[in-house]
DOVO-765958 format. One record per residue (C-alpha): x, y, z; residue in three letters. Coordinates in steps of 0.05 Angstrom, whole numbers, plus 32768, in hexadecimal, padded with zeros to 4 digits. Each point is the difference from the previous one (the first is absolute). Last residue first. Layout:
! DOVO-765958
@x=X; y=Y; z=Z; code=ALA
...
//
This chain:
! DOVO-765958
@x=7CFE; y=70B6; z=85EF; code=UNK
@x=7FF9; y=803A; z=8031; code=UNK
@x=8004; y=8001; z=804C; code=UNK
@x=7FDF; y=801B; z=803F; code=UNK
@x=800C; y=7FFD; z=804B; code=UNK
@x=804B; y=8009; z=8000; code=UNK
@x=7FFF; y=8049; z=8018; code=UNK
@x=802E; y=8016; z=7FC8; code=UNK
@x=7FD5; y=7FE2; z=7FCA; code=UNK
@x=8010; y=7FC0; z=7FDC; code=UNK
@x=801C; y=7FE9; z=7FBE; code=UNK
@x=7FFC; y=7FC6; z=7FCF; code=UNK
@x=7FDA; y=7FD6; z=8032; code=UNK
@x=7FFA; y=7FB8; z=7FE7; code=UNK
@x=8037; y=7FE6; z=802D; code=UNK
@x=7FD7; y=8014; z=803D; code=UNK
@x=801D; y=8003; z=8045; code=UNK
@x=7FC2; y=8011; z=8028; code=UNK
@x=8008; y=801C; z=8047; code=UNK
@x=7FD2; y=7FF7; z=803B; code=UNK
@x=800E; y=8037; z=8032; code=UNK
@x=8028; y=8018; z=803B; code=UNK
@x=801A; y=8047; z=8008; code=UNK
@x=8029; y=802E; z=802D; code=UNK
@x=8040; y=7FD7; z=7FFD; code=UNK
@x=7FF1; y=7FC7; z=7FD1; code=UNK
@x=7FD4; y=7FC3; z=8007; code=UNK
@x=7FF1; y=7FD9; z=7FC1; code=UNK
@x=7FC8; y=7FCF; z=7FF2; code=UNK
@x=800B; y=7FDC; z=7FBE; code=UNK
@x=7FD7; y=7FF3; z=7FC1; code=UNK
@x=8027; y=7FE3; z=7FC6; code=UNK
@x=7FEE; y=8009; z=7FB7; code=UNK
@x=8006; y=7FCA; z=7FCA; code=UNK
@x=7FBE; y=8013; z=7FDF; code=UNK
@x=7FE3; y=803D; z=8023; code=UNK
@x=7FE6; y=802B; z=7FC6; code=UNK
@x=7FE3; y=7FC2; z=7FDE; code=UNK
@x=7FDE; y=7FEB; z=8041; code=UNK
@x=7FD9; y=8040; z=800C; code=UNK
@x=7FC5; y=7FEE; z=7FD4; code=UNK
@x=7FFD; y=7FB9; z=801C; code=UNK
@x=7FF7; y=8018; z=8047; code=UNK
@x=8039; y=7FEF; z=8030; code=UNK
@x=7FF9; y=7FDE; z=8044; code=UNK
@x=8039; y=7FF4; z=8031; code=UNK
@x=7FF8; y=7FC5; z=802F; code=UNK
@x=8025; y=7FF7; z=8041; code=UNK
@x=8014; y=7FBA; z=8018; code=UNK
@x=804B; y=800D; z=7FFB; code=UNK
@x=7FF8; y=8019; z=7FB8; code=UNK
@x=7FC3; y=7FF5; z=7FD5; code=UNK
@x=7FEF; y=801E; z=7FBC; code=UNK
@x=7FB9; y=8008; z=7FE7; code=UNK
@x=7FE3; y=8014; z=7FBD; code=UNK
@x=7FBA; y=801D; z=8000; code=UNK
@x=7FD0; y=7FE9; z=7FCA; code=UNK
@x=7FC3; y=8001; z=802E; code=UNK
@x=8011; y=8023; z=8041; code=UNK
@x=8029; y=7FE4; z=803B; code=UNK
@x=7FE3; y=800D; z=8045; code=UNK
@x=8015; y=8023; z=8041; code=UNK
@x=8025; y=8039; z=7FDF; code=UNK
@x=8033; y=8033; z=8016; code=UNK
@x=8015; y=8039; z=7FD3; code=UNK
@x=803B; y=8019; z=7FD7; code=UNK
@x=7FFB; y=802D; z=7FC3; code=UNK
@x=803C; y=800A; z=7FD3; code=UNK
@x=8001; y=803C; z=7FD2; code=UNK
@x=8002; y=800B; z=7FB5; code=UNK
@x=800E; y=803D; z=7FD6; code=UNK
@x=8040; y=801E; z=801D; code=UNK
@x=7FE2; y=8037; z=802C; code=UNK
@x=7FCB; y=7FD2; z=801D; code=UNK
@x=7FC7; y=7FE5; z=7FD9; code=UNK
@x=7FE6; y=7FC1; z=7FDE; code=UNK
@x=7FF8; y=7FC8; z=8032; code=UNK
@x=802A; y=7FC2; z=800C; code=UNK
@x=7FE8; y=7FCE; z=8034; code=UNK
@x=801E; y=7FDA; z=803B; code=UNK
@x=7FD1; y=7FDE; z=8032; code=UNK
@x=801E; y=7FE5; z=8040; code=UNK
@x=7FD8; y=7FC8; z=8020; code=UNK
@x=7FDF; y=7FFE; z=8044; code=UNK
@x=8003; y=7FBB; z=801F; code=UNK
@x=7FFE; y=8017; z=8048; code=UNK
@x=7FD2; y=803A; z=800C; code=UNK
@x=800D; y=801C; z=8046; code=UNK
@x=8017; y=8042; z=7FE3; code=UNK
@x=8044; y=7FF8; z=8021; code=UNK
@x=8003; y=7FB8; z=7FE8; code=UNK
@x=7FF1; y=8015; z=7FB8; code=UNK
@x=8034; y=8038; z=8003; code=UNK
@x=8036; y=7FD1; z=801C; code=UNK
@x=7FF0; y=7FCA; z=7FCC; code=UNK
@x=8004; y=8034; z=7FC9; code=UNK
@x=8044; y=8017; z=801C; code=UNK
@x=801A; y=7FB9; z=8002; code=UNK
@x=7FEC; y=7FF5; z=7FB8; code=UNK
@x=8024; y=803F; z=7FEB; code=UNK
@x=8040; y=7FEA; z=8024; code=UNK
@x=7FFA; y=7FBA; z=7FE2; code=UNK
@x=7FFE; y=801E; z=7FBB; code=UNK
@x=7FC3; y=7FFF; z=7FD3; code=UNK
@x=800D; y=7FEF; z=7FB7; code=UNK
@x=7FDC; y=801D; z=7FC5; code=UNK
@x=7FDD; y=7FD0; z=7FD0; code=UNK
@x=8029; y=7FE6; z=7FC6; code=UNK
@x=7FEB; y=7FB7; z=800A; code=UNK
@x=7FB8; y=8013; z=800F; code=UNK
@x=7FDB; y=7FE4; z=803C; code=UNK
@x=7FB6; y=7FF8; z=7FF6; code=UNK
@x=7FBF; y=8015; z=8020; code=UNK
//
């Protein structure tokens, strides 16, 4: 486990939402995992999950006591990105602001580099 200088950043709003989810599930200490998979209409898509342990080679970022975990294969696609939790009328979701994304799809769930 290591923290990379160019690792994505987790906002306080995103950290608060992870804490809320973990408390609701009765599993304090859950971590947010962010990964990049091939697919989606633009070529790559973000995958979010909850983890209870850090894997070998994973990079971690901490905000307000909440840890975000990124696998080493996804890290180059996420360097300098910011993960936020955004609530809008009719929708609420984790959102990735990624400076590496050259374009995205209309639904906002996939991107290209």
